[in-house]
C-alpha positions, 0 to 999 in steps of 0.5 A, spaced: 922 795 447 927 789 445 926 784 440 922 779 444 916 785 443 916 785 436 910 782 433 909 781 425 903 780 421 904 777 414 900 779 408 899 773 403 899 775 396 904 771 393 909 775 389 906 781 392 906 778 400 910 783 405 910 783 413 907 788 418 912 790 423 909 792 430 913 795 436 916 801 439 922 804 437 922 801 430 922 806 425 929 809 426 932 803 427 936 801 421 934 793 422 927 795 420 929 796 413 935 791 413 931 786 408 929 791 403 932 791 396 938 796 394 936 802 391 939 808 387 935 813 391 930 814 396 925 819 397 922 820 404 915 823 403 912 826 409 908 832 411 909 839 415 906 836 422 910 829 422 916 831 418 919 836 424 918 830 429 921 824 425 924 825 418 931 826 420 931 820 424 928 816 419 933 819 414 939 817 419 936 810 420 936 809 412 943 812 411 947 806 412 943 802 406 942 808 402 947 813 400 942 818 396 936 820 400 931 826 399 925 828 402 919 832 400 914 835 405 907 836 403 902 840 407 898 837 412 890 835 412 885 831 408 884 837 404 891 837 401 889 830 398 889 832 391 892 832 384 896 839 386 899 836 392 901 829 388 905 833 383 909 835 389 912 828 389 913 827 382 916 834 382 921 831 387 922 825 384 924 828 377 928 833 380 932 828 384 933 824 377 930 818 381 929 812 376 926 805 377 930 803 382 928 808 387 924 807 393 919 811 396 918 812 404 911 814 406 912 817 413 906 820 416 898 818 416 893 816 412 893 822 407 901 821 406 901 814 405 895 814 400 898 819 396 905 816 396 903 809 394 899 812 388 905 816 386 909 810 387 904 806 383 904 811 377 911 814 377 915 810 371 909 806 371 911 803 378 916 803 383 916 800 390 915 804 396 915 802 404 909 805 409 911 808 415 905 810 418 905 815 424 897 815 426 893 810 429 888 810 423 894 809 418 897 803 422 890 799 423 887 800 416 890 805 411 897 803 410 895 795 409 892 792 403 895 797 397 889 801 396 892 808 394 889 814 391 887 822 392 880 825 393 876 829 388 871 834 389 865 830 387 868 824 391 873 821 396 878 816 394 875 816 387 882 816 383 887 811 385 891 804 384 892 798 388 899 798 389 902 794 395 908 796 399 914 792 400 913 793 408 909 796 413 913 799 419 908 800 425 912 804 430 907 804 436 912 810 440 909 815 434 902 814 437 905 818 443 905 824 440 898 824 437 893 829 438 887 826 442 882 827 436 887 823 432 887 818 437 879 817 437 879 818 429 884 812 429 879 808 434 873 809 429 877 804 424 879 799 429 872 799 432 869 797 425 873 790 425 869 787 431 862 788 428 864 785 421 869 780 423 871 778 430 865 778 436 871 777 441 875 783 439 868 787 439 867 785 447 875 786 448 874 793 445 868 794 450 872 792 456 878 796 454 876 802 451 878 807 457 885 804 457 885 805 449 883 812 450 889 813 456 894 810 451 896 804 455 901 801 451 899 794 451 892 795 449 894 799 443 899 794 441 893 789 441 889 793 437 894 794 432 896 787 431 889 784 431 886 790 426 892 788 422 891 781 422 883 781 420 885 786 414 890 781 412 886 775 412 880 779 408 885 782 403 889 776 402 882 773 399 880 779 395 886 784 394 882 788 389 875 789 392 871 785 388 867 782 393 869 780 401 874 786 402 868 791 401 866 789 408 872 793 410 868 799 408 863 798 414 860 806 415 864 808 410 859 810 405 855 814 410 862 817 412 865 819 405 858 823 404 859 827 410 867 828 409 865 831 402 859 834 404 862 838 409 868 839 405 875 835 406 878 836 413 872 839 417 871 832 420 877 827 420 876 821 416 875 816 422 870 821 425 866 820 419 867 813 419 865 812 426 858 816 425 857 812 419 857 806 423 852 809 427 848 810 421 849 803 418 847 800 424 841 803 424 840 801 417 841 794 418 836 794 424 831 797 419 833 791 414 831 786 420 838 784 420 840 786 427 836 789 433 836 795 437 840 792 443 846 792 438 845 799 435 845 802 442 851 797 444 855 800 438 853 807 438 855 807 446 862 804 444 863 809 438 861 815 443 866 812 448 871 813 443 870 820 443 867 820 436 861 823 434 854 819 433 850 824 430 850 826 423 851 833 421 846 837 416 849 837 409 843 841 406 837 845 409 832 844 404 833 836 403 838 834 407 837 826 406 837 828 398 844 831 399 846 825 402 843 820 397 846 824 392 853 824 395 853 816 396 851 815 389 858 817 387 861 811 391 866 806 389 861 801 391 855 804 387 853 800 381 848 802 376 846 808 380 844 804 386 848 805 393 850 799 396 851 799 403 855 795 408 850 792 413 851 788 419 847 781 418 849 778 425 855 780 430 861 779 426 858 778 419 857 783 414 855 784 407 853 789 401 846 790 400 842 795 397 836 799 400 830 803 398 831 810 398 825 812 403 829 807 408 835 810 407 832 817 408 829 815 415 835 813 417 839 820 416 833 824 418 833 820 425 841 820 426 842 828 423 842 833 429 
């Protein structure tokens, strides 16, 4: 690809504003980082899957600008999004004598990006970092907006900080090496944008889902750009999720319960979100907000994306009760009440509570 193929999305957050660059052949191009500030040292944070593929190429791209470049490689998987793994980043920063002028580079998927951002927010009370996402899920969602953190055995992403990156570099070529399951997981986060914010995008996804599953470059470029545009619009209005930004969690309340209940890593995050959207759509219907046609329409699209649409059993004695217990440990819960992102109408969403009995009906219906 040439420079004319480069697409950018601007995140407008006053002094914390930044650009998302989208194109192939980006992450190992020195020009991608030309506008970044000087740094005393750089730490590339990657994992055991992505590191062997891309770490040396990123290091080579940065060498002309940054003389002191170090790398730390984390174990790969949601189950390693922990304090223990986070400390590996701090160990590397301290061992190499990194100061407040150091820059961290997150090279990997959502887990690497979340942990690198949290480390950057915490180290010396805040150092800059750059997102270089290599999965579809990270490019369309987790690398954008500054939410960083780690998991706790009792709740997903319950420990973290808001810390915006200097830049996001989405190299579409990295999607060529994604396992098909990871591609589908990314599509889970893509699909959510249609029902909550953009009806035309939902229609486009329905028409192009086969091209996306086949990794058509133009189709992938479009979903990355449009997803980032929608998220940028939301984040610019509500950076710290005090209101509007919560709609980006459509499907996540149910999805996080699935991830915690099964054990981190059993289902990929995007798989849990995809299934969670099906449950959230059924709940929206039972609240009288959408009709059965919409629920079936969304379920079909999620299924076509290779994602599960039947929720797993988390308990043999009281399955719905276990879901409710886990969902009460959720960032959106208030005063012990679970708040769900529901679809009010096509391309509109809000936070709502629902009676436990109604939620139980949805869980019983959707579980295998």
